[in-house]
C-alpha positions in Angstrom: 0.0 0.0 0.0 1.4 3.4 -0.9 2.3 5.5 2.0 0.3 8.7 2.5 0.9 11.9 4.2 -0.7 12.2 7.7 -2.3 15.5 6.9 -4.1 14.0 3.9 -5.4 11.1 5.9 -6.6 13.3 8.7 -8.3 15.7 6.4 -10.2 13.0 4.5 -11.5 11.4 7.7 -12.8 14.7 9.1 -14.6 15.4 5.9 -16.7 12.3 6.4 -17.4 13.0 10.0 -18.3 16.7 9.7 -20.6 16.0 6.8 -23.2 14.9 9.3 -23.8 18.5 10.5 -22.2 17.7 13.8 -22.3 21.3 15.2 -25.9 21.8 14.4 -26.7 18.8 16.5 -24.6 20.1 19.4 -26.5 23.4 19.3 -29.8 21.6 19.3 -29.1 20.1 22.7 -28.1 23.4 24.3 -30.3 22.9 27.3 -28.7 19.6 28.3 -25.9 19.0 30.9 -24.4 15.7 31.8 -22.9 13.5 34.5 -20.4 10.7 33.4 -17.5 10.4 31.0 -16.1 7.5 29.0 -12.5 6.1 29.0 -10.9 5.7 25.5 -7.7 4.0 24.4 -4.8 6.2 23.5 -2.2 6.0 20.7 0.7 8.2 19.8 -0.5 11.8 19.8 -0.4 14.2 16.9 0.7 17.5 18.2 -0.4 20.9 17.0 -3.6 22.6 15.9 -5.4 21.4 12.7 -7.2 24.1 10.6 -9.6 23.0 7.9 -11.0 25.2 5.2 -13.2 24.7 2.2 -10.2 25.1 -0.2 -8.3 22.4 1.7 -11.1 19.9 1.2 -11.2 20.6 -2.6 -7.4 19.9 -2.8 -7.7 16.4 -1.2 -6.0 13.8 -3.4 -6.5 10.1 -3.6 -4.1 7.8 -1.8 -2.8 6.3 -5.1 -1.7 8.9 -7.6 -1.7 6.6 -10.6 -5.1 5.0 -10.1 -8.4 6.8 -10.8 -10.6 7.1 -7.8 -13.7 4.9 -8.1 -15.5 6.7 -5.3 -17.8 9.5 -6.3 -16.7 12.8 -4.8 -19.1 14.5 -2.5 -19.8 18.2 -2.6 -17.9 20.0 0.2 -20.0 20.8 3.2 -18.0 23.2 5.3 -18.7 26.9 4.9 -16.1 28.3 7.2 -12.9 27.6 9.1 -12.8 24.7 11.6 -10.2 25.1 14.5 -9.3 22.3 16.8 -6.8 22.2 19.6 -6.0 20.5 22.9 -3.4 21.2 25.6 -2.1 17.7 26.2 -2.6 16.0 22.8 -4.7 15.7 19.6 -4.8 12.1 18.4 -5.9 10.4 15.3 -6.7 6.6 15.6 -7.1 5.3 12.1 -7.8 1.8 13.3 -10.7 2.8 15.6 -11.8 5.6 13.3 -11.7 8.2 16.0 -10.2 11.6 16.6 -9.4 12.4 20.3 -8.7 15.9 21.8 -7.5 15.6 25.4 -7.1 18.2 28.2 -8.7 21.7 27.5 -10.0 20.4 24.2 -11.6 23.1 22.0 -13.5 23.1 18.7 -14.5 26.3 16.8 -16.6 26.5 13.8 -18.4 29.6 12.5 -20.2 31.0 15.6 -20.1 27.6 17.5 -17.7 26.9 20.3 -17.2 23.6 22.1 -14.8 23.1 25.0 -14.4 20.1 27.3 -11.8 18.1 29.1 -12.1 15.4 26.5 -13.7 15.3 23.1 -13.9 12.1 20.9 -15.3 12.0 17.3 -16.1 8.5 16.0 -16.5 9.2 12.3 -17.3 5.6 11.4 -20.3 5.3 13.9 -21.3 9.0 13.5 -21.0 9.5 17.3 -19.6 12.5 19.3 -18.5 12.2 22.9 -17.8 15.2 25.2 -16.9 14.8 28.8 -14.8 15.7 31.8 -11.4 14.6 33.2 -10.3 13.5 36.6 -7.6 15.2 38.5 -5.0 13.6 40.8 -7.5 13.7 43.7 -10.2 11.9 41.7 -12.4 14.9 41.2 -14.1 15.7 37.9 -12.8 18.8 36.2 -13.2 20.7 32.9 -16.9 20.4 32.4 -17.9 20.7 28.8 -19.0 24.2 27.7 -21.0 24.8 24.5 -21.5 28.3 23.3 -23.3 29.8 20.3 -23.9 33.5 20.3 -25.1 34.5 23.8 -26.2 31.0 24.7 -23.9 29.0 27.0 -24.3 25.5 28.3 -22.0 23.6 30.8 -22.9 19.9 30.8 -21.1 17.0 32.4 -21.1 14.6 29.4 -23.0 13.9 26.3 -23.2 11.3 23.5 -25.3 11.8 20.4 -25.7 10.4 16.9 -24.9 12.9 14.2 -27.3 11.3 11.6 -30.4 10.5 13.6 -29.9 13.6 15.7 -30.8 11.7 18.9 -28.9 12.3 22.1 -28.6 10.8 25.5 -27.5 12.8 28.5 -26.7 11.9 32.1 -27.4 14.4 34.9 -28.7 17.0 32.5 -29.3 20.6 33.7 -31.3 23.3 32.1 -32.9 26.6 32.9 -36.2 27.9 31.5 -37.0 31.3 32.8 -37.0 31.1 36.6 -37.2 27.3 36.6 -34.1 25.1 37.0 -34.3 21.4 36.0 -31.8 18.6 36.7 -32.5 15.1 35.5 -30.6 11.8 35.9 -31.3 10.7 32.3 -32.4 12.8 29.4 -33.2 11.8 25.9 -33.5 14.0 22.8 -36.0 12.6 20.3 -35.8 15.5 17.8 -35.1 19.2 17.7 -38.1 20.2 19.8 -39.0 17.3 22.2 -37.0 16.0 25.1 -37.8 13.4 27.8 -36.3 13.2 31.3 -36.3 10.7 34.1 -36.1 11.4 37.8 -35.9 15.2 37.4 -35.6 17.8 40.1 -37.3 21.1 39.4 -36.7 24.2 41.6 -36.4 28.0 41.4 -33.3 27.9 43.7 -30.2 29.2 42.0 -28.2 26.5 43.7 -29.2 23.7 41.4 -26.8 21.2 43.0 -28.0 21.6 46.6 -31.3 23.5 46.4 -33.3 24.4 49.5 -36.3 22.7 48.0 -37.2 20.9 44.8 -40.0 18.9 43.2 -39.0 15.4 42.3 -40.7 14.3 39.1 -40.6 10.7 37.8 -41.0 11.6 34.1 -40.9 14.9 32.2 -41.7 15.9 28.7 -40.0 19.1 27.8 -40.6 21.4 24.8 -38.1 24.3 25.0 -39.6 27.7 25.2 -43.1 26.2 25.1 -44.1 23.8 27.9 -43.1 21.3 30.6 -45.5 18.4 31.2 -44.8 16.3 34.3 -46.1 13.1 35.9 -46.4 12.3 39.6 -44.5 15.0 41.6 -43.5 15.3 45.3 -42.1 18.3 47.0 -38.8 18.0 49.0 -37.4 20.5 51.5 -33.8 20.1 52.4 -33.9 16.7 50.8 -36.7 15.7 53.1 -40.0 14.6 51.4 -43.1 16.4 52.3 -46.8 15.4 52.0 -47.2 17.9 49.1 -47.9 15.7 46.1 -49.4 16.2 42.6 -50.5 13.5 40.2 -49.5 15.6 37.2 -48.5 19.2 36.3 -48.2 21.6 33.4 -45.9 24.6 33.2 -46.1 27.0 30.2 -42.6 28.1 29.2 -42.1 31.2 27.2 -39.7 34.2 27.1 -42.8 36.4 26.9 -45.3 37.2 29.7 -48.3 34.9 29.7 -51.8 35.4 31.0 -53.1 33.3 33.9 -55.2 33.1 37.0 -54.2 34.6 40.3 -55.1 32.4 43.3 -57.0 34.2 46.1 -56.0 34.2 49.8 -58.6 32.9 52.2 -59.2 34.4 55.7 -61.7 35.7 58.2 -62.8 39.1 59.4 -64.9 39.8 62.5 -67.3 42.2 60.7 -67.2 40.9 57.1 -67.0 37.2 57.9 -64.9 34.7 55.8 -63.3 36.1 52.7 -61.3 35.4 49.6 -58.9 38.3 48.8 -56.6 39.2 45.9 -57.9 36.6 43.5 -58.3 37.4 39.8 -56.6 37.2 36.4 -53.4 38.5 34.9 -53.6 39.7 31.2 -50.2 39.8 29.4 -51.5 42.2 26.8 -48.2 43.3 25.2 -44.5 43.6 25.7 -45.2 47.2 26.7 -48.1 47.0 29.1 -50.1 44.5 31.2 -53.2 44.3 33.3 -54.1 42.5 36.5 -57.8 42.4 37.6 -58.2 41.4 41.2 -61.2 41.1 43.5 -62.2 40.4 47.1 -65.4 38.7 48.3 -66.8 38.5 51.9 -69.6 36.3 53.1 -71.6 39.2 54.4 -71.9 40.6 50.9 -69.0 43.0 50.9 -66.7 43.0 47.8 -63.8 44.9 46.3 -62.5 45.3 42.8 -59.0 46.5 41.6 -57.3 46.9 38.3 -53.6 47.3 38.2 -51.5 48.0 35.1 -47.9 48.8 34.4 -46.5 50.1 31.1 -43.1 51.1 29.8 -41.3 51.8 26.6 -37.5 52.0 26.6 -36.1 55.5 26.2 -39.7 56.9 26.0 -41.8 56.6 29.2 -43.0 54.3 32.0 -45.8 54.3 34.5 -48.5 52.5 36.4 -52.2 52.8 37.0 -54.2 51.5 40.0 -58.0 51.6 40.1 -59.7 50.5 43.4 -63.3 50.2 44.5 -64.7 48.7 47.7 -68.4 48.1 48.6 -68.3 47.4 52.3 -71.2 46.3 54.4 -71.5 46.6 58.2 -73.9 44.3 60.2 -77.0 42.8 58.6 -80.1 44.2 57.0 -82.8 45.0 59.6 -80.3 45.9 62.3 -80.0 49.5 63.4 -76.2 49.6 62.8 -76.6 48.3 59.2 -74.5 50.5 56.8 -73.0 50.5 53.4 -69.8 52.3 52.5 -68.6 52.7 49.0 -65.0 53.9 48.7 -62.7 54.3 45.7 -59.2 55.4 44.9 -57.4 56.2 41.6 -53.6 56.3 41.3 -51.6 57.1 38.2 -47.9 57.7 37.9 -46.2 58.5 34.6 -42.6 59.7 33.9 -41.0 60.5 30.6 -37.4 59.6 29.8 -35.3 62.7 29.3 -34.0 61.3 26.0 -37.5 61.0 24.6 -38.0 64.7 23.8 -35.6 67.5 24.8 -38.2 70.3 24.2 -41.3 68.8 25.7 -42.2 66.8 28.8 -45.3 65.0 30.2 -45.6 63.7 33.7 -48.3 62.6 36.1 -48.7 61.8 39.7 -52.4 61.2 40.6 -53.8 60.1 44.0 -57.5 60.9 44.4 -60.6 59.3 45.6 -62.8 59.0 48.6 -61.5 60.9 51.6 -62.1 57.8 53.8 -60.7 55.2 51.5 -57.4 54.6 53.4 -59.3 54.6 56.7 -62.1 52.2 55.7 -60.5 49.9 53.2 -60.1 46.4 54.4 -57.4 45.5 51.9 -54.7 48.1 52.1 -51.3 48.3 50.4 -49.9 50.1 53.5 -51.6 50.2 56.9 -49.6 53.3 57.7 -51.5 55.2 54.9 -54.5 55.6 57.4 -52.7 58.5 59.1 -52.3 60.5 55.9 -54.4 63.7 55.9 -53.9 64.9 52.4 -54.2 63.5 48.9 -52.7 65.4 46.0 -52.3 65.0 42.2 -50.6 66.7 39.4 -50.7 66.1 35.6 -48.6 68.5 33.5 -47.3 69.0 30.0 -44.6 71.5 29.2 -43.0 72.6 25.9 -40.2 74.9 25.0 -40.2 76.7 21.7 -36.6 77.3 20.5 -37.3 80.8 19.2 -35.6 84.1 19.9 -36.6 85.0 22.5 -37.4 81.6 23.8 -41.0 80.8 24.7 -42.0 78.3 27.5 -45.5 76.9 27.8 -47.1 74.5 30.2 -50.6 73.0 30.8 -51.4 71.3 34.1 -54.2 70.0 36.3 -53.8 69.8 40.0 -55.8 68.3 42.9 -55.5 68.7 46.7 -57.8 66.9 49.1 -58.1 67.2 52.9 -59.2 63.8 54.2 -60.4 65.3 57.5 -62.6 68.1 56.2 -63.3 66.3 52.8 -62.6 69.6 51.0 -61.2 69.3 47.5 -59.4 72.0 45.6 -58.7 71.5 41.9 -57.4 73.4 38.9 -58.8 72.1 35.6 -56.6 73.2 33.9 -53.8 75.7 34.6 -52.2 77.3 31.6 -48.9 79.1 31.9 -46.6 80.7 29.2 -43.6 83.0 29.4 -41.3 84.8 27.0 -37.7 84.8 27.9 -36.0 87.9 29.1 -35.3 90.7 26.6 -32.5 93.2 27.0 -33.6 96.0 24.6 -30.6 98.4 25.4 -27.8 95.8 25.5 -25.2 96.0 22.8 -24.9 93.4 20.1 -21.8 91.9 21.6 -23.9 90.9 24.6 -22.1 92.9 27.2 -24.5 94.1 29.9 -22.9 96.6 32.2 -24.5 99.6 33.9 -28.0 100.7 34.7 -29.3 101.1 31.1 -27.8 98.0 29.5 -29.1 95.8 32.3 -32.7 96.8 31.8 -34.7 93.7 30.9 -38.4 92.7 30.6 -40.5 89.6 30.4 -44.0 88.6 29.5 -45.9 86.0 31.6 -49.5 84.7 31.3 -51.3 82.4 33.7 -54.8 81.1 33.3 -56.8 79.0 35.8 -60.1 77.3 36.1 -60.2 76.7 39.8 -62.8 74.5 41.6 -63.5 74.1 45.3 -65.9 71.3 46.2 -66.4 68.4 48.6 -66.5 64.6 48.4 -70.3 64.5 48.0 -70.2 66.9 45.0 -67.1 65.5 43.3 -67.6 65.5 39.5 -71.2 66.4 39.8 -72.7 69.4 37.8 -72.7 71.7 40.8 -68.9 71.3 41.0 -68.4 72.8 37.6 -71.0 75.6 38.1 -69.0 76.9 41.1 -65.7 77.0 39.2 -63.8 80.3 38.9 -62.0 81.2 35.8 -59.4 84.0 35.1 -56.2 85.0 33.4 -53.3 87.0 34.8 -50.8 88.9 32.6 -47.7 90.4 34.0 -44.8 92.3 32.6 -41.8 92.6 35.0 -39.2 95.2 34.2 -35.9 95.2 36.2 -32.3 96.2 36.1 -29.2 95.9 38.4 -25.9 97.8 38.8 -23.2 98.4 41.3 -22.5 101.5 43.4 -19.3 102.2 45.4 -17.9 98.9 43.9 -19.3 96.7 46.8 -23.0 97.4 46.8 -25.4 95.8 44.4 -28.6 97.8 43.5 -31.7 96.3 42.0 -34.7 98.2 40.7 -37.9 96.8 39.3 -41.4 97.7 38.2 -44.2 95.2 37.6 -47.4 95.7 35.5 -50.2 93.3 36.3 -53.5 92.8 34.4 -56.2 90.4 35.5 -59.1 89.1 33.4 -61.9 87.3 35.3 -65.2 85.7 34.6 -66.3 85.8 38.2 -67.1 88.9 40.3 -69.4 89.7 43.2 -72.0 92.4 44.0 -72.8 93.5 47.6 -75.9 95.4 48.7 -78.1 95.8 51.7 -81.4 93.8 51.3 -84.3 95.4 53.2 -86.3 92.2 52.7 -83.7 90.0 54.4 -82.4 92.8 56.6 -78.8 92.0 55.9 -76.0 92.5 53.5 -76.3 90.1 50.5 -73.4 89.0 48.3 -74.3 87.8 44.8 -71.9 86.0 42.5 -71.8 87.6 39.0 -70.8 85.9 35.7 -69.2 87.9 32.9 -65.9 89.3 31.7 -64.3 92.0 33.9 -60.7 93.2 34.3 -58.4 95.4 36.4 -54.8 96.6 36.2 -52.3 97.3 38.9 -48.6 98.1 39.1 -45.9 98.6 41.7 -42.2 99.6 42.2 -39.4 98.1 44.1 -35.7 98.9 44.8 -33.1 97.3 46.9 -29.5 97.4 47.8 -27.3 94.7 49.4 -23.7 93.6 49.9 -21.7 90.7 51.2 -19.4 91.0 54.3 -16.7 88.4 55.2 -15.2 88.0 58.6 -12.6 85.5 59.7 -11.6 84.7 63.3 -8.2 83.1 63.4 -7.2 80.9 66.4 -3.8 80.0 65.1 -2.3 77.1 63.1 -1.9 73.7 64.7 -5.0 74.1 66.9 -8.1 71.9 66.6 -10.1 74.8 65.2 -7.8 77.1 63.2 -10.4 79.6 62.1 -14.1 80.4 61.9 -15.5 82.3 58.9 -18.7 84.4 59.1 -20.4 85.5 55.9 -23.1 88.3 56.3 -25.5 89.3 53.5 -27.5 92.4 54.6 -30.2 93.7 52.2 -32.6 96.7 52.4 -35.4 97.0 49.9 -38.2 99.6 49.4 -41.6 98.8 47.8 -44.4 101.1 46.7 -47.9 100.2 45.5 -50.4 103.1 44.8 -54.1 103.0 45.7 -56.5 101.6 43.1 -59.7 103.0 44.6 -61.2 103.4 41.1 -62.2 99.7 41.3 -64.1 100.2 44.6 -67.8 100.9 45.3 -69.8 101.8 48.4 -72.7 99.8 49.8 -75.0 100.3 52.8 -74.4 98.3 55.9 -77.9 98.8 57.3 -81.2 100.6 56.6 -80.3 103.8 58.3 -78.5 105.2 55.2 -75.6 106.4 57.4 -73.3 103.4 57.7 -71.4 102.5 54.5 -68.4 100.5 53.5 -66.3 100.0 50.4 -65.8 96.9 48.5 -64.4 95.8 45.1 -66.2 93.4 42.8 -62.9 91.5 42.4 -62.8 90.4 46.1 -61.8 86.8 46.6 -60.5 86.6 43.1 -58.2 84.0 41.7 -55.3 86.3 41.6 -56.1 88.5 44.5 -57.8 91.9 44.2 -56.7 95.5 43.9 -56.2 97.5 47.1 -57.5 101.0 47.9 -54.7 101.5 50.4 -51.2 102.8 49.5 -48.4 100.3 50.3 -45.2 102.1 51.3 -42.8 99.9 53.2 -39.1 99.3 53.9 -37.9 95.7 54.2 -34.9 94.5 56.1 -33.2 91.1 55.9 -29.9 89.6 57.0 -28.6 86.2 56.1 -25.6 84.5 57.8 -23.5 81.5 57.3 -20.8 80.1 59.7 -18.1 77.6 58.8 -15.0 76.4 60.6 -11.5 75.4 59.4 -10.5 72.4 61.4 -7.8 69.8 61.4 -8.6 66.7 59.4 -8.2 63.7 61.6 -8.1 61.4 58.6 -5.3 63.3 56.9 -1.8 61.9 57.4 -0.2 65.2 56.3 -2.0 67.3 58.9 -4.2 69.0 56.3 -7.4 71.0 57.2 -11.0 70.8 56.0 -14.0 73.0 56.1 -16.9 72.2 58.4 -20.3 74.0 58.1 -21.5 75.2 61.4 -24.7 77.0 60.3 -26.0 76.6 56.7 -28.2 79.6 57.2 -29.3 82.0 59.9 -31.8 84.5 58.6 -33.6 87.6 60.1 -36.3 89.6 58.3 -38.7 92.3 59.2 -40.7 95.2 57.6 -41.5 98.8 58.4 -44.8 100.1 56.9 -44.8 103.9 56.5 -48.6 104.1 55.7 -49.8 102.0 58.7 -51.8 104.0 61.3 -50.2 101.9 64.1 -47.9 98.9 64.6 -45.6 100.1 61.8 -42.9 97.7 62.7 -43.9 94.1 61.7 -42.9 90.9 63.4 -39.3 89.7 63.1 -38.9 86.3 61.5 -36.0 84.1 62.3 -35.0 80.8 60.6 -32.0 78.7 60.4 -30.6 75.2 59.8 -27.5 73.1 59.8 -26.3 69.6 59.3 -24.3 67.7 61.9 -22.4 64.4 62.2 -21.1 64.2 58.7 -24.4 65.6 57.4 -26.4 62.7 58.8 -28.4 64.9 61.1 -30.4 67.9 59.8 -31.6 70.5 62.2 -34.0 73.3 61.2 -35.6 75.9 63.4 -37.8 79.0 63.0 -39.3 81.6 65.3 -41.3 84.8 65.3 -40.2 87.7 67.5 -42.5 90.6 68.2 -41.4 94.0 69.6 -45.0 95.0 70.5 -47.0 94.1 73.6 -50.4 92.5 73.6 -53.5 93.3 75.6 -55.6 90.9 77.7 -57.4 89.5 74.6 -54.2 88.7 72.8 -54.3 91.6 70.3 -51.1 93.6 69.5 -51.1 97.1 70.9 -49.2 100.3 70.0 -46.7 99.8 72.8 -43.3 98.2 72.9 -43.1 95.0 75.0 -40.2 96.3 76.9 -42.2 99.4 77.9 -45.0 97.1 79.1 -42.8 95.4 81.7 -41.6 92.6 79.4 -38.5 91.7 77.5 -37.2 93.4 74.4 -38.9 90.9 72.1 -41.8 88.5 72.7 -41.7 85.0 71.3 -45.2 84.2 70.0 -44.3 81.1 67.9 -41.4 78.8 67.3 -40.7 75.4 66.0 -37.9 72.9 65.8 -37.4 69.8 63.6 -34.6 67.3 63.7 -34.0 64.3 61.4 -31.2 61.8 62.0 -30.6 59.0 59.6 -27.6 56.7 60.1 -26.6 53.0 59.9 -23.8 50.6 60.7 -22.4 51.1 57.2 -20.2 54.2 57.2 -21.8 56.8 54.9 -24.9 54.7 54.2 -27.4 57.1 55.5 -30.1 56.9 52.9 -33.6 55.9 53.8 -35.3 53.1 52.0 -37.8 54.5 49.5 -41.3 53.2 49.8 -42.8 53.8 46.4 -46.4 52.7 47.2 -46.4 54.7 50.4 -45.3 57.8 48.6 -48.0 57.3 46.0 -50.6 56.9 48.7 -49.6 60.4 50.0 -47.2 59.3 52.7 -43.5 59.7 53.5 -40.5 58.2 51.6 -39.1 56.7 54.8 -40.7 54.0 56.9 -41.6 56.1 60.0 -45.2 55.2 59.4 -44.4 51.6 58.6 -43.2 49.7 55.7 -45.7 49.3 52.9 -47.0 45.8 52.4 -48.8 44.8 49.2 -51.3 42.2 50.4 -51.7 41.0 46.8 -48.0 40.2 46.5 -46.2 39.3 49.7 -43.0 38.4 47.9 -41.5 41.8 48.7 -38.4 41.8 50.8 -36.9 44.1 53.5 -33.5 43.2 52.2 -32.1 45.8 49.9 -31.3 44.8 46.3 -28.7 45.9 43.9 -29.3 47.1 40.3 -29.5 43.5 39.1 -32.1 42.6 41.6 -29.8 40.5 43.8 -30.1 40.9 47.6 -27.0 42.7 48.8 -27.8 42.9 52.5 -27.5 39.2 53.1 -24.2 37.6 54.0 -23.2 33.9 53.9 -21.2 33.9 57.2 -22.4 34.5 60.7 -21.6 37.9 62.3 -19.0 38.0 65.1 -19.3 41.4 66.8 -20.9 43.8 64.2 -24.5 43.5 63.3 -25.8 45.5 60.3 -28.4 48.0 61.3 -30.0 51.3 60.3 -32.0 53.9 62.2 -34.1 57.0 61.3 -35.1 59.5 64.0 -37.5 62.4 63.5 -38.2 65.0 66.2 -40.6 67.9 66.0 -41.7 70.5 68.5 -44.0 73.6 68.0 -44.2 76.3 70.7 -47.2 78.7 70.9 -47.4 81.9 73.0 -49.6 84.2 70.9 -51.9 84.9 73.9 -49.6 84.2 76.9 -50.6 80.6 76.9 -46.9 79.6 76.9 -47.6 76.0 75.7 -46.0 73.3 73.6 -48.6 72.9 70.9 -47.1 69.7 69.5 -44.2 67.6 70.6 -43.3 64.2 69.2 -40.5 61.8 68.6 -40.6 59.1 65.9 -38.1 56.4 65.1 -37.8 53.6 62.6 -35.0 51.0 62.4 -33.9 47.6 61.2 -31.3 45.2 62.5 -29.9 42.1 60.8 -29.5 39.6 63.7 -27.9 37.0 61.6 -27.4 36.4 57.8 -30.9 36.6 56.2 -32.6 37.3 59.6 -33.9 40.8 59.9 -36.2 42.6 62.3 -37.5 46.1 62.3 -39.8 48.6 63.9 -41.6 51.9 63.4 -43.0 53.8 66.4 -43.0 57.1 68.2 -44.3 59.0 71.2 -46.5 62.1 71.4 -45.4 64.1 74.5 -48.5 66.4 74.4 -51.1 63.7 74.1 -48.9 61.4 76.2 -49.3 58.3 74.0 -47.5 56.1 71.6 -48.0 57.0 68.0 -48.5 54.5 65.1 -46.4 51.4 65.8 -45.4 48.6 63.5 -43.1 45.6 64.3 -41.8 43.5 61.5 -39.7 40.3 61.0 -38.3 38.6 57.9 -36.4 35.4 57.2 -34.9 35.3 53.7 -34.7 31.6 52.7 -33.0 32.3 49.4 -35.8 31.0 47.1 -38.4 31.3 49.9 -39.4 34.2 52.1 -41.0 34.3 55.5 -42.3 37.5 57.1 -44.4 38.7 60.0 -45.9 42.2 60.4 -47.7 43.4 63.5 -49.5 46.6 64.5 -50.1 45.8 68.2 -52.4 48.7 69.3 -54.3 51.7 68.1 -57.2 52.1 65.7 -55.5 50.0 63.0 -54.4 46.9 64.8 -53.2 44.3 62.3 -51.0 41.2 62.0 -50.0 39.1 59.1 -47.8 36.1 58.5 -46.5 34.9 55.2 -44.3 32.1 54.0 -43.9 31.2 50.3 -41.7 30.8 47.3 -40.3 34.1 46.0 -40.3 33.3 42.4 -43.4 34.4 40.5 -43.7 31.1 38.6 -44.6 29.3 41.8 -46.0 32.2 43.8 -49.2 30.2 44.6 -47.2 27.8 46.8 -47.5 29.8 50.0 -49.2 30.1 53.4 -50.7 33.6 54.0 -52.6 34.4 57.2 -53.5 37.8 58.5 -56.0 39.7 60.7 -57.0 43.1 59.3 -58.4 45.9 61.5 -62.1 46.0 62.1 -63.4 49.1 60.2 -66.2 51.4 61.4 -67.8 52.5 58.2 -69.4 55.9 57.4 -71.5 56.9 54.4 
């Protein structure tokens, strides 16, 4: 037999093996992972890397140059470059018809990539083997890795037939969405159907030692479509449980799917037994969804909710919540029988800044029945019951890039007091403004001096304002009582310097108001009283005023010497004096009789109680004084190794302001207002205070009199009112002083922190107290037990209001609130929210909470032990949404006292 070159033999063999579309078969079993490897005989290795191309295959010659090949040549199959290599050896066994790659074996072809400890190609039997190696200690290493594009699979071993496209896998592993599957034996029948035996299914990310799993005898798996299972038993920590299912079906898709939401059963003292938070989830699109939920109680009460989230990348995102409850108290025929219908509408919408640079739309809506959060029996946050105000805002703004620039906005607002049930709305508010114009500035843009700095603007504001109550909300009378008007203003101002260090400002403002609502006052002899009648029709008035001010900035430094702990203190003072003058507009006033005598008269203007105020028939001629101060220290930096200094703010601001009215008949000097604030302890504590100081005395009825307090036997200044607020937020992590944001609580009208409790969505108790990073992984939890340092965080809020307007010398309100969490051990966290009212001498809203993070499970307990909203709830269940119905949820909601 004629000798042949090794390269020619090797090339010809590989042509036959690769013709079976080997790599397409490998990709078709991407979901499989495997458990055992095979031992193969070894011969002398062929070192190096073999590279096969299409041109190489076309140049293959027959082993005998003088004899014509009787075998019909096949059309080359390879469309790209095939690269093979191995660290230890690459071996061709012509006798066994195999090619073996050993130790860090790799095969590359187009966008496919296969790596393993050992790869064997049997080109006679059309089989491919890929498996692991054993190290010196007998442990398996170098698990096979198959990659195509972004898809990566790490099996243990695999054997498959390249012509029939069938495969058999031991200890296969795959992930479909949130579900992990590991099977002892897996078989691939074709490209879309797989069968598994003794498979473990779990949502735990630790697929080798999961906290729990479902053991399934037989599984039929269709990738990205469905998983059908036979008899199934649940195991927790490898211990079998009584939870057993005869069969199961899991839809598998990369897209959201619609489905039923299982309700939670329970019992309430007033409504009886109930099913809560049951319904249906509609996966309507990739951009939006809808969940329809409902509650039913055996006494006839029911509740309905619709929740939808929507988002479009780089455009906008938002969510909508619609809630309605029909609550029944007692039974028909009893004197305490009562029905209460409550509703709540929430909508939040935010636009991505990249969507449109010149226009923006946003919405934050929270409106409904004033008693919804106090009477609802299915709350998202029990702490929302203490909220006294609901507010909403929907706005659209646009900027026109003209010269000068024009800004326009259209908005609707809503404010609702839940105690008085009064509602104030603007439907809508229109605003527009033209950017500042400097008519006397030079073309080069330099603005220096009195004349060149003269500038003017044009502003317009229109409102349709409504004031109503809960009972009249969106009824015809609500719109009949609306007030409508427009305000035009043209401010003209300039500024310049005098004596180099003093800044002077001067301004004048022209104001014109159009209104469709006026009043008429007259004495009615029939009713024997003054009658006020609302008038409809277009009316207008015009006013103007003048202002001028002068101010400067003074700097003072107190040096204590270098090397001392405090080297210097810097004091910055900004005094300002301004004068304002507004003439009398008595042309808009009329006289009316106060009684039938014809002697007593009074003046009024038809524009009283207008949207934008009303003209005055009094001259305003006043001088305003204000002084602002800041204090900062230069101290030695303890953390600096070179003995450097740093600046520390002592007082962010300390402001004084008062006014002297030249036209007042008495009490020309107004009260002195004082305000200030600072931040301490590395800006973790914020302190703010305010007070009013009065130089005048008061009489026995508490009215100010034309007599200085010091001349009346008192001090130089009285203190009628004062308040102090303090907020301290800190934690065991240095610098981590940010409060947790409670999105639902804020949308309900509450605080961002958890001083009034952590919000709990009763329809989805899978929320966690543990913070998460940007990828959704819990970052608070540690794997090792703590030695001496326990992670914790604490928020303290202190507030005090002092009142002495009528010598009562009392603390009007005085409270201390706190909220904190402590992680007792890895994945064990407890928290509380509480406070104390020193005036009422009682504990404020209190919530105790506990959570155990079980990796793929979550256990929590929330308790409000006393007050009008006592509540407790216990939950344990799987965190993953695919198995969220496997849970135990028990809670006792507060008994509501309903009102109509």
